LUMTIDO-118669 format. One record per residue: residue number from 1; x, y, z of N, C-alpha, C, O in turn. Coordinates in pm, whole numbers, plus 50000, padded with zeros to 5 digits. Layout:
  pos     nu     nv     nw    cau    cav    caw     cu     cv     cw     ou     ov     ow
  NUM      X      Y      Z      X      Y      Z      X      Y      Z      X      Y      Z
...
END
This chain:
  pos     nu     nv     nw    cau    cav    caw     cu     cv     cw     ou     ov     ow
    1  19261  34082  96330  19310  34023  96191  19252  33873  96229  19239  33842  96347
    2  19225  33799  96143  19177  33669  96118  19300  33561  96116  19378  33567  96021
    3  19315  33476  96205  19447  33402  96192  19412  33307  96070  19509  33258  96011
    4  19309  33281  96034  19274  33201  95902  19304  33303  95786  19332  33248  95679
    5  19303  33422  95786  19324  33507  95659  19469  33504  95645  19520  33491  95534
    6  19541  33517  95756  19704  33525  95758  19744  33372  95702  19836  33363  95621
    7  19679  33261  95744  19716  33143  95698  19695  33112  95526  19771  33057  95446
    8  19580  33163  95510  19546  33170  95359  19649  33253  95278  19688  33208  95171
    9  19689  33356  95318  19786  33472  95252  19928  33366  95258  19998  33359  95157
   10  19956  33301  95358  20079  33228  95362  20093  33113  95258  20197  33079  95201
   11  19967  33060  95243  19943  32954  95145  19947  32994  94994  20002  32921  94913
   12  19889  33108  94958  19899  33185  94859  20051  33215  94821  20108  33182  94717
   13  20101  33283  94927  20240  33336  94907  20322  33207  94852  20393  33221  94752
   14  20314  33095  94910  20389  32981  94906  20374  32916  94745  20463  32873  94672
   15  20233  32927  94724  20198  32864  94593  20269  32979  94479  20348  32939  94393
   16  20239  33097  94489  20308  33185  94393  20452  33160  94388  20505  33117  94285
   17  20510  33183  94485  20685  33155  94504  20700  33018  94420  20801  32998  94353
   18  20609  32939  94427  20639  32803  94361  20610  32798  94234  20633  32691  94178
   19  20560  32899  94160  20545  32901  94024  20373  32834  94020  20338  32773  93919
   20  20301  32847  94104  20166  32785  94116  20046  32891  94128  19945  32871  94195
   21  20073  33018  94048  19976  33115  94090  19831  33089  94067  19738  33125  94138
   22  19828  33007  93935  19694  32946  93919  19623  32840  94007  19501  32824  94010
   23  19707  32775  94074  19673  32702  94169  19591  32772  94298  19485  32738  94350
   24  19690  32892  94333  19606  32974  94437  19499  33050  94395  19408  33078  94472
   25  19502  33090  94267  19378  33149  94210  19244  33054  94213  19131  33100  94232
   26  19270  32922  94192  19159  32839  94180  19105  32816  94337  18984  32811  94360
   27  19196  32803  94435  19149  32758  94561  19121  32890  94648  19062  32872  94755
   28  19157  33019  94613  19120  33123  94723  19044  33240  94643  19008  33332  94716
   29  19015  33253  94518  18926  33348  94471  18795  33327  94428  18767  33240  94346
   30  18714  33399  94478  18574  33401  94470  18505  33388  94331  18555  33449  94236
   31  18367  33294  94309  18328  33329  94173  18284  33454  94153  18192  33432  94074
   32  18286  33567  94170  18225  33683  94138  18334  33786  94172  18304  33901  94203
   33  18453  33744  94167  18580  33828  94221  18602  33932  94118  18576  33912  93999
   34  18646  34038  94160  18680  34176  94063  18807  34192  94090  18853  34184  94204
   35  18879  34218  93980  19032  34245  93970  19065  34347  93893  19019  34354  93779
   36  19132  34424  93934  19191  34547  93873  19336  34583  93874  19390  34574  93984
   37  19407  34621  93775  19527  34664  93744  19523  34819  93730  19475  34880  93634
   38  19572  34866  93825  19590  35031  93843  19455  35105  93791  19346  35066  93831
   39  19466  35196  93715  19350  35241  93674  19249  35180  93554  19149  35236  93508
   40  19300  35057  93518  19239  34998  93392  19090  34966  93435  19061  34994  93551
   41  19007  34917  93365  18872  34892  93406  18884  34743  93455  18957  34654  93412
   42  18797  34742  93552  18817  34603  93643  18782  34486  93532  18741  34508  93418
   43  18803  34369  93586  18769  34244  93519  18683  34186  93625  18720  34176  93742
   44  18560  34145  93580  18447  34079  93698  18419  33927  93677  18377  33891  93567
   45  18435  33855  93754  18386  33717  93749  18513  33624  93725  18589  33639  93630
   46  18527  33528  93823  18618  33422  93818  18657  33352  93688  18766  33297  93676
   47  18569  33356  93594  18611  33276  93452  18686  33405  93372  18795  33391  93315
   48  18623  33514  93374  18700  33617  93288  18828  33641  93357  18920  33662  93279
   49  18861  33644  93491  18977  33663  93553  19058  33547  93526  19177  33561  93498
   50  19005  33434  93531  19103  33330  93496  19171  33334  93362  19290  33309  93343
   51  19068  33374  93255  19113  33394  93142  19215  33485  93091  19289  33470  92994
   52  19206  33597  93185  19288  33701  93194  19431  33670  93250  19532  33721  93201
   53  19431  33581  93359  19549  33559  93420  19644  33443  93312  19760  33457  93274
   54  19559  33343  93284  19615  33239  93191  19676  33319  93064  19785  33284  93020
   55  19612  33413  93012  19686  33497  92897  19804  33562  92939  19904  33564  92867
   56  19798  33623  93068  19912  33689  93115  20029  33588  93129  20142  33621  93092
   57  20007  33478  93177  20118  33390  93219  20151  33306  93082  20254  33238  93081
   58  20079  33310  92986  20141  33253  92856  20221  33341  92767  20273  33300  92663
   59  20229  33456  92806  20308  33561  92752  20437  33595  92804  20523  33664  92748
   60  20443  33526  92945  20588  33548  93010  20679  33486  92947  20664  33365  92935
   61  20789  33545  92892  20892  33460  92838  21000  33417  92898  21067  33321  92859
   62  21028  33500  93015  21157  33497  93093  21107  33538  93250  21069  33652  93274
   63  21109  33443  93342  21073  33477  93470  21221  33469  93564  21286  33365  93577
   64  21256  33596  93621  21385  33608  93664  21350  33615  93832  21439  33577  93908
   65  21237  33658  93884  21226  33666  94042  21086  33732  94093  21026  33820  94034
   66  21050  33676  94205  20944  33754  94273  20965  33726  94408  21012  33621  94449
   67  20922  33839  94492  20953  33833  94640  20840  33923  94719  20786  34021  94668
   68  20815  33881  94833  20713  33935  94928  20813  34035  95000  20905  34000  95073
   69  20783  34155  94970  20846  34238  95068  20778  34267  95213  20841  34249  95317
   70  20652  34311  95212  20559  34341  95327  20450  34312  95310  20401  34318  95197
   71  20363  34265  95445  20224  34223  95438  20166  34293  95557  20226  34293  95665
   72  20044  34357  95539  19961  34405  95658  19816  34351  95634  19764  34346  95523
   73  19758  34312  95752  19653  34274  95775  19566  34358  95840  19606  34437  95926
   74  19404  34344  95793  19312  34424  95859  19188  34344  95858  19196  34227  95823
   75  19077  34393  95892  18952  34312  95873  18909  34273  95746  18849  34350  95671
   76  18938  34147  95716  18894  34116  95576  18953  34178  95475  18889  34198  95372
   77  19107  34226  95490  19161  34301  95390  19307  34249  95400  19352  34236  95514
   78  19375  34222  95306  19537  34197  95308  19608  34302  95206  19592  34302  95084
   79  19681  34380  95271  19772  34453  95144  19899  34397  95164  19949  34368  95273
   80  19956  34382  95036  20090  34301  95045  20186  34370  94915  20137  34408  94809
   81  20321  34375  94948  20429  34452  94859  20466  34354  94791  20465  34248  94853
   82  20501  34350  94681  20574  34251  94603  20663  34312  94504  20629  34409  94437
   83  20793  34247  94495  20887  34273  94406  20861  34173  94268  20822  34058  94289
   84  20880  34212  94154  20851  34114  94044  20951  34168  93952  20977  34288  93947
   85  21020  34058  93858  21098  34067  93771  21106  33965  93647  21169  33860  93650
   86  21031  34013  93538  21022  33911  93462  21021  33981  93305  21042  34102  93302
   87  20997  33912  93176  21013  33966  93059  20872  33917  92984  20852  33799  92958
   88  20795  34003  92960  20654  33967  92899  20664  33988  92723  20738  34073  92674
   89  20589  33908  92652  20618  33908  92504  20552  34041  92472  20627  34095  92391
   90  20464  34108  92493  20402  34222  92463  20473  34335  92534  20498  34429  92459
   91  20514  34351  92666  20540  34438  92748  20697  34467  92743  20738  34581  92762
   92  20783  34361  92718  20921  34359  92746  20956  34349  92885  20873  34308  92965
   93  21074  34385  92921  21124  34381  93028  21048  34446  93161  21028  34568  93163
   94  21007  34361  93272  20925  34426  93388  20992  34399  93505  21008  34284  93546
   95  21039  34516  93572  21102  34502  93707  21028  34616  93802  21044  34733  93767
   96  20973  34599  93882  20888  34663  93977  20850  34632  94103  20863  34515  94138
   97  20797  34730  94194  20745  34663  94296  20592  34708  94285  20548  34807  94227
   98  20520  34607  94358  20381  34633  94326  20282  34618  94452  20318  34532  94533
   99  20183  34675  94476  20128  34646  94595  19975  34590  94546  19907  34638  94456
  100  19947  34492  94620  19788  34427  94610  19734  34450  94740  19787  34433  94850
  101  19593  34502  94702  19497  34522  94809  19368  34410  94778  19286  34414  94687
  102  19380  34318  94881  19259  34209  94859  19151  34234  94968  19175  34259  95086
  103  19024  34221  94906  18919  34228  95017  18884  34068  95008  18877  33995  94909
  104  18865  34044  95131  18799  33873  95137  18658  33883  95203  18621  33970  95281
  105  18596  33791  95163  18466  33753  95237  18443  33599  95238  18442  33541  95130
  106  18427  33540  95335  18408  33413  95338  18502  33309  95295  18474  33203  95239
  107  18623  33358  95332  18732  33262  95299  18821  33290  95158  18928  33237  95126
  108  18743  33391  95084  18769  33403  94921  18795  33545  94901  18737  33636  94960
  109  18879  33556  94821  18921  33692  94754  18796  33742  94687  18741  33667  94607
  110  18746  33864  94712  18633  33897  94647  18679  34023  94561  18607  34048  94465
  111  18772  34092  94579  18814  34188  94514  18986  34226  94543  19044  34248  94650
  112  19029  34225  94427  19187  34263  94440  19233  34362  94340  19197  34346  94223
  113  19309  34462  94371  19356  34576  94298  19503  34581  94315  19550  34592  94428
  114  19585  34573  94201  19736  34617  94200  19761  34763  94166  19705  34831  94080
  115  19844  34793  94240  19905  34935  94214  20045  34930  94205  20115  34880  94293
  116  20094  34988  94086  20237  34975  94052  20255  35121  93952  20164  35197  93918
  117  20394  35129  93921  20431  35243  93830  20431  35179  93688  20491  35074  93664
  118  20366  35244  93601  20372  35196  93466  20419  35303  93373  20430  35280  93253
END
């Protein structure tokens, strides 16, 4: 496991817990990043994912909490388990655990997939 990878995740976690998820996105996600929610079609490229993320955050009407429960590190891979609790304008109240699997290259996230019950 790379110490740099662990330090990067700790910074991402700090930023997200401070409500600065978009700052973490800009700092750590690659230009060609591919992001995917469960079985939905992946979103490709930083610009498209930036818009998707901004759209998501613009529709969060109440934010009650977020917590990192577990983290595992591999070669250029981070798997993290998060608890989230919020209300979304389109989806209503959302409270669940989710797992994020990030693949890294050259200090940037190049692929991220979220798994959660829907």
